[in-house]
C-alpha positions in Angstrom: 46.4 -202.7 -38.3 45.2 -202.5 -34.7 43.6 -199.3 -33.6 45.2 -199.7 -30.1 48.6 -199.2 -31.8 47.5 -195.8 -33.2 47.7 -192.6 -31.3 45.9 -189.3 -32.1 48.2 -186.4 -31.2 48.1 -182.7 -31.9 49.8 -181.7 -35.1 53.4 -180.5 -34.7 55.9 -179.0 -37.0 57.6 -182.4 -37.5 54.3 -183.8 -39.0 53.9 -181.1 -41.6 56.1 -182.5 -44.4 54.1 -185.7 -44.4 50.8 -183.8 -44.2 51.8 -181.8 -47.2 52.5 -185.0 -49.1 49.1 -186.4 -48.0 47.4 -183.2 -49.0 48.8 -183.4 -52.5 47.7 -187.0 -52.8 44.1 -186.3 -51.6 43.0 -182.8 -52.6 43.0 -180.9 -55.9 43.8 -177.6 -54.0 46.1 -178.9 -51.2 47.4 -176.9 -48.2 51.1 -176.1 -48.5 53.7 -176.1 -45.8 53.2 -172.5 -44.9 49.4 -172.8 -44.6 49.7 -175.8 -42.3 52.5 -174.2 -40.2 50.4 -171.0 -39.8 47.7 -173.1 -38.1 50.1 -174.1 -35.3 49.8 -170.5 -34.1 46.0 -170.1 -34.6 44.2 -170.5 -31.3 40.9 -171.5 -33.1 42.7 -174.2 -35.2 42.8 -177.8 -33.9 44.7 -180.2 -36.2 45.1 -183.8 -35.0 47.4 -186.4 -36.5 47.1 -190.1 -36.4 50.4 -191.8 -35.9 51.6 -195.4 -35.4 54.0 -196.8 -32.8 56.9 -195.7 -34.9 55.6 -192.1 -35.2 54.7 -192.5 -38.9 51.9 -190.2 -40.0 48.8 -192.2 -41.1 46.3 -189.4 -41.5 45.0 -186.2 -40.0 42.0 -183.9 -39.3 41.9 -180.1 -39.3 39.2 -178.1 -37.7 38.3 -174.6 -36.4 36.4 -174.3 -33.1 34.7 -170.9 -32.6 32.0 -170.3 -30.0 29.5 -173.1 -30.2 30.6 -174.3 -33.7 33.2 -176.7 -35.0 34.1 -176.6 -38.7 36.1 -179.5 -40.1 38.3 -178.3 -43.0 40.1 -181.5 -43.8 40.1 -185.2 -43.1 42.7 -187.3 -44.9 44.2 -190.8 -44.5 47.1 -192.2 -46.6 45.6 -194.7 -49.1 47.5 -197.7 -47.6 45.9 -197.1 -44.2 42.3 -196.5 -45.3 39.4 -198.7 -44.2 41.1 -199.3 -40.8 38.9 -196.9 -38.8 41.5 -194.1 -38.7 39.3 -191.5 -40.3 36.4 -192.4 -37.9 38.8 -192.2 -34.9 40.1 -188.8 -36.0 36.5 -187.5 -36.3 35.4 -189.0 -33.0 38.4 -187.5 -31.2 37.9 -184.1 -32.8 34.2 -184.1 -31.9 35.0 -185.0 -28.3 37.5 -182.1 -28.1 35.1 -179.7 -29.7 32.4 -180.7 -27.2 34.7 -180.2 -24.3 35.5 -176.7 -25.6 31.7 -175.9 -25.7 30.9 -176.6 -29.4 27.4 -177.8 -29.9 27.6 -178.8 -33.6 30.2 -179.8 -36.1 30.0 -179.2 -39.9 31.9 -179.9 -43.0 31.7 -179.9 -46.8 32.2 -183.0 -49.0 32.1 -183.7 -52.7 28.9 -185.5 -53.7 31.1 -187.9 -55.7 33.0 -188.9 -52.5 30.7 -191.8 -51.6 33.1 -193.4 -49.1 33.4 -190.2 -47.1 29.6 -189.5 -47.2 29.0 -193.1 -46.0 31.4 -192.6 -43.1 29.9 -189.3 -42.1 26.3 -190.6 -42.4 27.2 -193.6 -40.2 28.4 -191.2 -37.6 25.2 -189.1 -37.5 26.0 -186.3 -39.9 23.1 -185.1 -42.0 23.0 -183.1 -45.2 21.8 -179.5 -44.5 22.7 -177.7 -47.6 24.6 -177.3 -50.8 27.4 -174.9 -51.8 27.3 -174.4 -55.6 30.6 -174.7 -57.5 32.6 -175.0 -54.2 35.3 -177.4 -55.5 37.8 -176.9 -58.4 39.7 -179.4 -60.5 37.2 -180.9 -61.1 34.5 -178.3 -60.5 31.8 -179.7 -58.2 29.2 -178.6 -55.7 29.7 -179.4 -52.0 27.3 -181.0 -49.7 27.1 -179.3 -46.3 26.9 -181.9 -43.5 26.3 -181.2 -39.8 26.1 -183.2 -36.6 24.7 -182.2 -33.2 27.5 -182.9 -30.8 25.2 -182.8 -27.8 23.1 -185.5 -29.4 26.3 -187.5 -29.7 28.4 -188.8 -32.5 27.4 -192.3 -33.5 30.3 -194.7 -32.8 
């Protein structure tokens, strides 16, 4: 898959059914259609969708930008499209947007057992700054808190 054939676009109502399916595949407590739809009206929410030339949803990122902070709530890519740079492109695009909106840092939580995600985030300049005890359910697990200074630049 060539990245030049992939577009990152704002999430719209037409993307939501596929994003619900993706959420169910990737997360033990997935967002439902109503929760995702509600974010279309939230001025602090910025949800971006990766689509191919045919408009098929490949993955997405959801974040909230408030004042100088950006919090990434979700990053997910359909399994058949992973390891093609889609997640990284989603994060880079979101971080550029956040920086343009005045955010100075971006943060997220990740399961310590999610080695692939941790490796990606670390390669982009995210650093572990804390731990949230018992953050995740099914299975119960702590969350690593990672952050990156946007002004210092996301590593590409």
